[in-house]
N, C-alpha and C positions, 0 to 999 in steps of 0.2 A: 502495500501499500506506498501509497507518496505522501510523504510529512505535510502536503501540500493538497487538499481532497476535501471538495465539497458536494454532501446532495444535495438536488434540491428537486422542489416537488411543487408543483403549480396544477391551480384550484379555478377555471373558471366558471363564473356563473354568472346567465343572463340578470340583468337588475331590472332595467323600465327602458318605454318608450318616450319620446315628447318630440313633441311640432314644433316646429319655431319660422317662421315665414314660411308658409310650403314645406322645409325639410324637414323630416323622420330623421331622429337621433335615435340609435342605441341606444344604451348604458351600458357597460361592464362590467364586473366584477372580479379581481381576482386576487388569490392567496398562495405564496409565496412561502415556503419556510425552507432558511438552509441550514444544515447543519454539519459540525464542523467534524469528515471523519478522517483528516491529517493526525500530527502528532505536534505541530506546531501550532498556536493561538493564531488569530488572524483575523487583520479586521479588516468591513467595506470599508471603503474609499467613495466609489462610484456606479451606476448603473449605467447601459443604454439599453433602449428599446427599439425594436420596430415593429410596429403596430401594422397592418396590412388590414385593409379593407376588401372584398369580395370584388373591385371594382382594379383593386392592383396601386391603388393609391397609398400610400408608403405614408408614415407619421414616425420621426424620427425622436425619441427622447433622450437626453439625457443629463446628468446630474448627479451634486453629487448627497452621500450618501441614499437611502430609505425613508417614504417620512418623517423628513427630517432628522433622524438618527443613523451614527454610523458606528455599531454594533462593532467589541470585544469580543471574538468568542473561540472560549480554550476548545481542547477537542476532546470531543464527545456532545457540546454546549449545542444548542438551535435556537435560530434567530426565526419569528412570522412577522409577518406585516400584510395587511387590507387595499388594496389599490383599485385604480379604475380606470375607464377611457372609456371613449363617447367613438359607434362609427354611424356612417353613413350612410350603410349595406348592412342586413339583419345577422350577416358572418361576417368572420374576418379571423384573423390571424396575430403570434404574437411570438418571437424570440429575440432574444438578447445575448446579455453578459454580466456579471459584476465585477469589479474592479476589485482585491484582497492589496492588504501589505502584513504578509509574516511581521511576527516580534521579530527575527533575527534580519529581517527585511527583505528576504524578499518580496518580490513584486510578480502576480499570477491574475490572468482571468480566472472564471468558472463562465463554461458558455449557457445560455441556458434556450434549448432545445426546443422546438415550433411548438407551440398549443396554441385551441382552437380555439375561437370564440364565437356562441353559434347562441341564436334566439330562438332557436324550435327544438321537440326531442326532449328526451331528460338529459338531464347537467350528464356528462360524461365520468367515470370514475378519476380518483383523483391517478397522477402518473407520477410515478417517484423519474426525476433525469441528471444524467449524471455530468 
C-alpha cells in the first residue's frame, strides 16, 4: 500500500428543479467521503471539478479546500462533506481531483472518477472510488 493513498466515496442525488426566466434548472447534491488509507498524515489543500451537462457543456470549479475547510487527516481518519451543483439538463456527470500535501512535504493529487447526476430513477448505490 502506498504511503499516500486516499479512498474516495461519492454519492449523488437529485434535490429539486426550479424555473427562472423560462429556463429549468436541476439542483443536485453530492456527498464526498475521503479516508486516508495511507501511512502518512495529509492535508486537503484544494479541489478541481469538471461538471458536464447532457449537452456536453463543461463547468470547471476550482478552489481551496472544501466547504471552507482544509482538513488534516491522520492515517485511518475520514472526512465527509455535502455540496451541490446546478445543471440546465436533467442529467450530467462530474469528475475531478483533490490536491493533498502530506506532513512529510510530499504533494499529490487524488483523482475522483466520473459519477452520474440523474433526476430519474432510483438513486444509484454508493460507489467507492480509488
